[in-house]
Phi, psi and omega in degrees: 000122185272180186297325184275329168296321172300317179295324181293307178299320174302313181304308184294319179290329187283329179289321181293317178298321176298314185296318184294319177298316170292326171291331170296318172296324176289322182294323183285339170278343182276116184294339177286334185287134175274166181293332173300315180294324180295312183296321179297320184284325179297314170305327172293317184286327181296311181298315181293318177302322172301309184297315180301314181295318183296306185295324183285341182279313177307316180302305178304325184288317183288330183281329176295323177301312184293318173300317190291319169303316184280345181272132174293138183300330175253126176291149182304332182283343180267352188275154173282158181304325188285332170298307175310309182296323182294322187286318176299316182283335163306315185286327175301309178296314183299318182295318181294314181295330177266011175058040180251152176302140175264126184281152176302328174304320171296313177305309178305311181293339171282007183076025181219188176222176181290340183285338183256355179078017177064023186282000183297343178286346184266138325279165187210148179248130186225157177290159190233133180231017188220146174282124179222184179294153174298143181287135179275163182228151165231101187298341179292343175309316177287347188234347177270167173263135182236121177230156169237074189234130180283145177054043191288131169226129179229151173294146182293319176262150184278343180209154179227165169241176190293352175209155186274016180292334200284348177277102181285333180291097188299326179294325177289322177297317177300318178291324180296319181294322182285323191262339185086168187281342183242145172268116178246128189271141177258163175260113185242123190272134174219154175245144166240120183245132183239121174290130179234114180277167181295327172298321179296317187296315185280005183277187185289164181298315185296322181286331176290307175305305174307318187290315181292312182296321178287330177293311187287321179302309183296323179293311177311299187294328180294322177294310180305321185292311190298316180293317181292339171246013178307130175299145171280133002280136176294128190284332180267120181305309183291351175252005181299323186287346188279338191266140175292335188263000187287138182256353195264321196251299184286299178060050172300145183288129177267137171247127181256158180210168178295329169219183189288325176301315179298310179300317183292307176313308179297325176290326171298319177293338183280340182293148171295139193310322183297324185270332175294334177293330181251017189282151175231147179262122170251121191203161180292144181290327172301317179301313180300322185287320177301329176295317190282325183293318184283324175280339174293326179054036175096343176283152181258012186297303184299342186284348180255002182276148175296140179305331185283341168295316180289316185252357180079356176220163172299140184248137176239117183263138166212142179287344176297333184283101171292326169236143176299139176241120186235136182165186177279102192274007174285349178273001169265123190221123177255134181229129179248143169286148177304321195285143179215125182252141175245135181219165171248135187228164167218139178278114187288345171286309182268337185075015182273127176287148181224133174271117193252134173237130177254128177221166178239134178209172172212157170233124187237131166270091191305315178228101186303327186287356172280354181229160171223151175242123184276135180212141182284137184291140175081005171265000000 
């Protein structure tokens, strides 16, 4: 007997018991009723009472079981902030994949609200209990500025005086005159798609959250890296201003040398003093190894030296840098719009369901004169 049949039987027996009790009262008040009639009705009432109590006990026990199944083993106030966040984000993903609405309570549990689209989770690091793809990295995240402010406008220089004569660097003065004193960030749409199998969707909240967030994080940093180091000419018109190598809009000065070591050291020296003090060299690791090989002349000493000791400035490696970029990377600025859209998609070729996030961002090189590109002469 299932729960609903049990509930129906309790109701039916209860009604029968009520009718039997009423009939017993009627017989007891009727002078013409015999004691045998009253005793027979009493036995009927007693039998129904036993049946009702037995079924009602079973019904209450089953009700308690059903409520226990519906109730989370941990009450919300007993859960840690990380557990509550994982549960909310996992529910956001499952609702999106099922094409169901995402409630305001879920956004609030993510530390956000429905008006901002719950975008505060991007990007986020969580612990891992699931095997996933190796994490992508964007080394610029550690040295560039990253914000999430809609319609952002900032001054090209972080400070000003009452006249512009204080800018001793004429190239910077000319750039500000040509580009204006203010940097306005635009909205450039991109999508990140993470393939989600049924087993991952049905897995634990922590595993689902980790898997999706790592996929989103990989997609975001890959996009950040690719637009910043896109080779000239940049294929997408809207992304030209984001690349260090763009010659039409950004136009960073190239410094050449007989070899890459000379080109890099000359580029550092060519930077205006205010930018040179905070300069970092971003280059491919293979190019650095070639420099060490040429400088070592067969000795193994340089291979164990810190790159900053070899090149004179902090070095950050990324294979995306086709030519070394040297400069003050605080003038490299990523900004994300707070709007984020969640969608479900399906790859018609593979049949894999995908969790899709649409976001808007921009990368602005606030001052081209804060950077130099090192290049071997004649290449």
